[in-house]
C-alpha positions as CSV (number, residue, x, y, z in Angstrom):
1,E,42.4,-45.1,-1.1
2,I,39.6,-46.0,1.3
3,G,39.3,-46.8,5.4
4,S,38.7,-43.0,6.5
5,I,37.1,-40.1,5.4
6,E,39.7,-37.9,3.7
7,V,39.7,-35.3,0.3
8,G,40.5,-37.4,-2.2
9,K,39.8,-40.8,-1.0
10,K,36.3,-43.1,-2.0
11,A,33.6,-43.0,0.1
12,D,30.1,-44.3,0.2
13,I,28.2,-42.3,2.4
14,V,24.4,-41.2,2.8
15,L,23.7,-37.8,5.0
16,L,20.1,-38.5,6.2
17,D,17.8,-35.6,8.2
18,L,16.3,-36.6,10.7
19,A,14.5,-33.1,11.3
20,R,11.7,-33.3,9.9
21,I,8.7,-32.8,10.9
22,W,7.3,-36.8,10.6
23,N,9.9,-38.0,13.0
24,P,11.7,-35.6,14.7
25,V,14.7,-36.5,16.9
26,I,14.1,-36.3,20.1
27,A,16.9,-35.7,22.5
28,N,18.0,-39.2,24.3
29,E,16.3,-41.4,21.6
30,D,17.9,-43.9,20.0
31,I,19.0,-42.3,16.4
32,Y,19.5,-46.1,15.2
33,S,15.5,-46.8,15.9
34,T,14.5,-43.4,14.3
35,I,16.2,-44.4,11.5
36,V,15.4,-47.7,11.4
37,Y,11.8,-47.3,12.6
38,S,10.9,-43.8,10.9
39,A,13.2,-42.7,8.0
40,E,11.8,-42.7,4.7
41,P,13.0,-41.4,1.3
42,A,12.7,-38.1,1.4
43,N,15.3,-38.0,4.7
44,V,17.8,-38.5,2.2
45,D,19.5,-35.3,2.0
46,S,23.1,-35.9,0.0
47,V,24.8,-39.2,-1.4
48,M,27.9,-39.9,-2.1
49,I,29.6,-43.4,-3.9
50,D,33.2,-43.6,-4.7
51,G,33.9,-40.5,-3.3
52,R,31.5,-38.1,-5.7
53,W,28.3,-36.5,-5.0
54,V,25.4,-37.7,-6.9
55,Y,22.8,-36.7,-5.2
56,R,23.3,-33.1,-3.0
57,K,20.8,-31.2,-0.8
58,G,18.2,-33.1,-2.6
59,I,18.5,-32.6,-6.3
60,S,20.5,-34.9,-8.6
61,V,24.2,-34.4,-9.3
62,D,24.8,-36.3,-12.5
63,I,21.2,-36.9,-13.8
64,D,18.5,-35.2,-15.7
65,E,16.0,-36.5,-13.5
66,A,13.5,-34.3,-16.2
67,K,15.2,-36.2,-19.1
68,V,14.3,-39.9,-17.1
69,L,10.9,-38.6,-16.8
70,R,10.4,-37.8,-20.2
71,E,11.7,-41.3,-20.9
72,A,10.2,-43.1,-18.9
73,K,6.5,-41.6,-19.5
74,S,7.3,-42.5,-22.9
75,T,8.1,-46.0,-22.1
76,L,5.3,-46.4,-20.2
77,M,2.7,-44.9,-23.2
78,D,4.9,-47.6,-25.3
79,L,3.9,-50.4,-23.2
80,L,0.5,-49.6,-22.5
81,E,0.1,-49.3,-26.4
82,R,1.1,-52.7,-26.3
83,V,-1.6,-54.1,-23.7
84,E,-4.2,-56.0,-25.0
85,Y,-7.5,-55.5,-23.4
86,Q,-9.7,-58.0,-22.9
């Protein structure tokens, strides 16, 4: 089930795109330093959890982003209505 990357096995993997304008990887540069000091969420290309893609090529696979944003906005509006202004 685990221990190697093979079809049918579970895996947690994050694929990064480090060839972005704000943090290009230069030949012979320490890739680990680039990730730690320069990478940001925009560099995440794909995410696999338990062998299932949840974010692929910059798009959420299992999440309806528009629905989540609508619900978050609605919740925020409800909370703001409850705030007491002084």
